[in-house]
C-alpha positions as CSV (number, residue, x, y, z in Angstrom):
1,M,69.9,229.9,39.7
2,E,69.3,230.0,43.4
3,T,66.0,229.7,45.4
4,K,65.3,231.1,48.9
5,Y,62.1,232.2,50.7
6,G,60.1,230.9,47.7
7,F,61.9,233.3,45.2
8,T,64.3,232.3,42.4
9,K,67.3,234.4,41.5
10,M,68.7,234.3,38.0
11,S,70.7,236.3,35.4
12,A,69.2,237.9,32.3
13,S,70.5,235.0,30.1
14,A,69.1,232.4,32.5
15,F,65.8,234.3,32.6
16,S,65.3,233.9,28.9
17,A,65.8,230.2,29.0
18,W,63.7,229.8,32.1
19,L,60.8,231.8,30.6
20,G,61.0,229.7,27.4
21,G,60.2,226.6,29.4
22,L,57.4,228.2,31.4
23,R,53.8,227.1,31.0
24,L,51.4,229.9,31.4
25,S,47.6,229.9,30.7
26,R,46.9,233.6,31.2
27,T,47.0,235.9,28.2
28,I,49.5,238.8,28.6
29,L,48.9,242.2,27.0
30,P,50.9,245.0,28.8
31,I,54.2,244.9,30.6
32,Q,54.3,247.4,33.5
33,Q,57.5,249.2,34.3
34,H,58.0,250.4,38.0
35,H,60.7,251.4,40.4
36,T,60.7,250.4,44.0
37,Y,61.5,254.0,45.2
38,L,62.0,252.5,48.6
39,P,64.1,250.4,48.9
40,S,66.7,252.3,46.9
41,Y,70.3,251.7,46.1
42,V,71.4,252.5,49.6
43,H,69.5,249.4,50.8
44,F,71.3,247.0,48.4
45,T,74.5,245.5,49.7
46,G,75.3,243.3,46.7
47,D,74.2,240.0,48.3
48,N,70.9,240.7,50.0
49,H,68.6,240.1,47.1
50,F,66.4,237.5,48.9
51,E,66.2,239.6,52.1
52,R,65.1,242.7,50.2
53,Q,62.5,240.7,48.2
54,K,61.1,239.1,51.3
55,A,60.9,242.5,53.0
56,M,58.9,243.8,50.1
57,K,56.6,240.8,50.2
58,D,56.1,241.2,54.0
59,H,55.3,244.9,53.5
60,H,52.8,244.2,50.7
61,I,51.0,241.6,52.8
62,R,51.0,243.4,56.2
63,S,50.7,247.0,55.2
64,N,48.8,246.8,51.9
65,G,46.6,243.8,52.7
66,W,47.6,241.9,49.5
67,K,47.8,238.1,49.4
68,D,51.4,238.1,48.0
69,I,54.1,240.4,46.8
70,G,52.7,242.8,44.2
71,Q,55.2,242.3,41.4
72,H,56.0,239.3,39.2
73,F,59.8,240.1,39.0
74,T,62.3,242.5,40.6
75,I,65.4,243.5,38.7
76,F,68.3,244.5,41.0
77,P,71.2,246.9,40.5
78,D,73.6,244.1,39.6
79,G,71.2,242.9,36.9
80,S,69.9,239.9,38.9
81,I,66.2,239.0,38.5
82,L,64.1,237.6,41.3
83,T,60.7,236.0,40.8
84,G,57.7,237.3,42.8
85,R,54.1,236.3,42.6
86,S,52.8,233.6,40.3
87,L,52.5,234.7,36.7
88,E,49.0,233.1,36.7
89,I,47.9,235.8,39.0
90,A,47.5,239.5,38.0
91,P,49.8,241.9,39.7
92,A,48.8,244.4,42.4
93,C,50.7,247.3,40.9
94,I,48.5,249.8,39.0
95,F,45.0,250.4,40.3
96,G,42.4,249.3,37.7
97,Q,45.1,248.2,35.2
98,N,46.4,244.9,36.3
99,A,44.2,242.5,34.3
100,N,46.4,240.6,31.7
101,A,49.5,242.5,32.9
102,I,53.0,241.5,34.0
103,C,54.7,243.8,36.6
104,L,58.4,244.5,36.6
105,E,59.8,246.3,39.7
106,H,63.3,247.9,39.2
107,F,65.1,248.1,42.5
108,G,66.0,251.8,43.1
109,N,64.8,255.3,43.1
110,F,65.2,256.8,39.6
111,D,63.8,260.2,40.3
112,A,66.1,263.2,39.6
113,G,68.7,263.6,42.2
114,A,68.4,260.1,43.6
115,D,69.9,256.8,42.2
116,Q,71.7,256.8,38.9
117,M,70.9,253.4,37.2
118,I,74.0,251.4,36.5
119,R,74.7,249.7,33.3
120,Q,74.1,246.1,34.5
121,Q,70.6,247.0,35.6
122,Q,69.8,248.9,32.4
123,E,70.9,245.9,30.3
124,S,68.9,243.5,32.4
125,I,65.7,245.6,32.2
126,I,65.9,245.6,28.4
127,A,66.8,242.0,28.2
128,V,63.9,240.9,30.5
129,T,61.4,243.1,28.7
130,A,62.5,241.8,25.3
131,A,62.2,238.2,26.5
132,L,58.7,238.8,27.8
133,C,57.8,240.5,24.4
134,R,59.1,237.4,22.6
135,R,57.4,234.9,24.9
136,F,54.0,236.6,24.7
137,N,54.2,237.9,21.1
138,L,54.0,241.6,22.1
139,Q,55.1,244.2,19.6
140,P,56.9,247.0,21.5
141,S,54.6,250.1,21.8
142,T,53.3,252.4,24.5
143,T,50.3,250.2,24.9
144,S,52.3,246.9,25.4
145,I,54.9,248.7,27.5
146,V,53.4,251.0,30.1
147,Y,54.8,253.2,32.9
148,H,53.0,253.6,36.2
149,H,53.3,257.4,35.8
150,W,50.8,257.3,33.0
151,F,47.8,256.4,35.3
152,D,45.8,258.4,37.8
153,L,46.5,257.1,41.3
154,G,42.9,257.3,42.5
155,T,41.0,256.1,39.5
156,G,43.4,254.1,37.4
157,L,42.5,256.4,34.4
158,R,45.2,256.6,31.9
159,N,46.0,260.3,31.6
160,N,49.7,260.0,30.5
161,G,51.0,261.8,33.6
162,T,48.9,264.9,33.5
163,R,47.5,264.9,37.1
164,N,47.5,262.9,40.4
165,N,50.2,260.5,39.2
166,K,53.3,258.9,40.8
167,S,56.6,259.6,39.2
168,C,57.2,255.8,38.9
169,P,59.3,254.4,37.3
170,G,61.2,257.6,37.9
171,T,61.8,260.9,36.2
172,T,65.2,259.8,34.9
173,F,64.1,256.2,33.9
174,F,65.8,255.7,30.5
175,G,65.7,259.5,30.0
176,G,62.3,260.2,31.5
177,N,58.9,258.9,32.5
178,K,56.7,260.5,29.9
179,V,55.1,258.7,26.9
180,L,57.5,260.5,24.5
181,D,60.5,259.5,26.7
182,C,59.4,255.8,26.3
183,Q,59.0,256.2,22.5
184,H,62.3,258.0,22.0
185,N,64.5,256.2,24.5
186,F,63.1,252.9,25.8
187,L,61.4,251.4,22.8
188,P,64.3,251.8,20.4
189,L,66.6,249.9,22.9
190,L,63.9,247.2,23.1
191,Q,63.5,247.0,19.3
192,A,67.2,246.7,18.9
193,A,67.3,243.8,21.4
194,L,64.5,242.0,19.4
195,Q,66.2,242.4,15.9
196,D,67.8,239.0,15.9
197,S,64.6,237.2,17.0
198,P,61.5,238.7,15.5
199,I,58.2,238.3,17.4
200,A,56.2,235.4,16.1
201,D,52.5,235.6,15.2
202,H,50.6,232.5,16.3
203,S,47.2,234.1,16.0
204,S,46.1,231.8,13.1
205,A,46.4,228.7,15.4
206,V,43.9,230.2,18.0
207,E,40.3,229.2,17.6
208,G,39.1,231.8,20.2
209,F,39.4,233.3,23.6
210,V,37.6,232.8,26.9
211,A,37.6,234.4,30.3
212,V,37.6,232.4,33.5
213,T,34.5,232.9,35.7
214,A,35.5,230.5,38.5
215,T,37.5,231.7,41.4
216,A,40.3,229.2,40.4
217,L,40.1,226.9,37.5
218,R,42.1,223.7,37.4
219,V,44.2,222.7,34.4
220,R,44.1,219.0,33.5
221,T,46.1,216.8,31.2
222,A,43.0,215.5,29.3
223,P,39.4,216.6,28.8
224,S,38.0,214.8,31.8
225,T,37.4,215.4,35.5
226,Q,39.2,212.1,36.1
227,S,42.4,213.2,34.4
228,A,45.4,214.4,36.4
229,M,46.2,218.0,37.1
230,A,48.8,219.4,34.7
231,A,52.2,219.2,36.4
232,G,53.8,222.5,37.3
233,Q,50.6,224.4,36.2
234,T,48.8,226.3,38.9
235,S,45.0,226.9,38.7
236,V,43.9,229.8,36.5
237,Q,42.5,232.7,38.4
238,H,39.1,234.5,38.0
239,G,39.1,237.0,35.1
240,A,42.1,235.5,33.2
241,V,41.8,235.5,29.5
242,L,42.8,232.2,27.9
243,R,43.6,231.2,24.3
244,V,41.6,228.2,23.0
245,Y,43.1,225.8,20.5
246,E,40.5,223.0,20.5
247,K,37.1,222.2,21.9
248,R,36.0,218.7,22.9
249,D,32.9,217.6,24.9
250,G,32.7,220.6,27.1
251,W,36.4,221.1,27.5
252,L,38.9,223.6,26.1
253,K,42.5,223.0,25.1
254,I,44.4,226.1,26.2
255,S,47.9,225.2,24.9
256,K,49.0,224.7,21.3
257,S,51.8,222.3,22.1
258,T,50.8,220.7,25.4
259,A,47.7,218.7,26.6
260,H,46.4,221.4,28.9
261,W,42.6,221.4,29.3
262,V,40.0,223.4,31.3
263,A,36.3,222.9,31.8
264,A,34.3,225.1,29.4
265,P,31.3,225.8,31.8
266,Y,33.6,227.8,34.1
267,T,34.5,230.2,31.2
268,V,32.7,232.7,29.0
269,P,33.6,233.5,25.4
270,V,35.4,236.8,24.8
271,F,36.4,238.4,21.5
272,P,39.5,240.4,20.7
273,A,39.3,243.9,19.2
274,V,41.7,246.7,18.4
275,V,41.1,250.3,19.4
276,R,40.8,252.5,16.3
277,A,40.3,255.9,18.0
278,E,43.3,258.0,19.0
279,K,41.9,258.0,22.6
280,L,38.9,255.9,23.5
281,R,36.9,256.8,26.6
282,V,36.1,253.8,28.9
283,R,32.9,254.3,30.9
284,S,31.4,252.5,34.0
285,G,28.3,251.8,31.8
286,P,26.8,252.8,28.5
287,D,26.8,256.7,28.6
288,F,28.0,256.6,32.2
289,A,31.0,258.4,33.8
290,I,34.5,258.0,32.2
291,V,36.7,255.7,34.3
292,D,39.6,255.0,31.9
293,N,41.1,255.6,28.4
294,R,42.3,253.2,25.8
295,Y,44.6,254.2,23.0
296,K,44.9,253.5,19.2
297,G,46.3,250.1,18.5
298,E,45.5,248.7,21.9
299,L,44.0,245.2,22.1
300,V,40.9,244.7,24.3
301,F,38.6,241.8,24.8
302,V,34.8,242.2,24.4
303,F,32.8,240.3,27.0
304,G,29.4,241.4,25.9
305,R,27.4,244.0,23.9
306,E,24.3,246.1,24.5
307,G,23.3,248.1,21.4
308,N,26.3,250.2,20.4
309,W,28.2,249.6,23.6
310,C,30.8,246.8,24.3
311,R,31.8,245.6,27.8
312,I,35.5,245.0,28.0
313,D,36.0,243.3,31.3
314,L,34.1,241.3,34.0
315,D,33.9,244.4,36.2
316,G,31.7,246.4,33.9
317,R,33.8,248.8,31.8
318,W,32.2,249.8,28.5
319,V,33.3,251.5,25.3
320,H,31.4,252.5,22.2
321,A,31.5,249.8,19.6
322,S,32.1,252.2,16.7
323,Y,35.7,252.8,17.9
324,L,36.7,249.1,17.8
325,D,37.8,246.9,15.0
326,M,36.9,243.3,15.8
327,L,39.6,240.7,15.0
328,P,38.6,237.5,13.2
329,V,38.7,234.3,15.2
330,T,36.7,231.1,15.0
331,S,33.4,231.4,16.7
332,M,33.2,229.9,20.2
333,D,29.5,229.4,20.2
């Protein structure tokens, strides 16, 4: 591995080992797939990974007004992976859909008539996505793996590419950018990569979930304000959903295997639920305008309830409770 400009470059095999040793508080649900479009293959010389990543970061900060590079990882044509923004911070990649997500940018333009993805990059994309699925216990599906093309550019509404959508990750990305293309081409490759290491289910060890209400919440090594900050663990950002494994004197243990604690007063309990409708409309308030869709089998977190309506984020998105199946977890009251 090599580090420059604050980014680390590694191979797919090194990525898996690096990810296994990573401590992350934020709960991850979808993995976003993107292509850079610009830069494309013509801008890659074989040894300018860091320069291209830095140029993307500079563009995202200066032109887009973001605080950092938008993506968590970039996968280059030779299969190399470069780190981007902190995994504790949601990406800036799909409007309205970044909470609980990880963003992968694939270097190149994979629209028809542009770059033809080479084998090393294809293999690395599958390997990295599989490693993320294993690390965050995600079963491959079109709710855990999402393409930018499936979301309306202006509203973030998931419409599966029917209007006002980017082509990203490209019209030729693993055979196409439609939901059926993902189901028929991408997911089988991902499932094959996961055959020898099935995804574990650690849900029985979780006592509950909370969302962070502070701007940035410190992670400590013991349930006390006098204890040290957890080494190598950045503060958890506003809105992040955390798993809780133990409660003690107003503190929450957020790691099963490591003594990582956060102060409970800077969080609110949330409750996991699975969408049972084929397509569930998400509204800006009970009986208000439609702002998004959720699909059957998708996991959401319930932040509050008013009558028959459930709020599923801190920003005020609501769904009808009758289309959710609540998952059993220990009460956080």
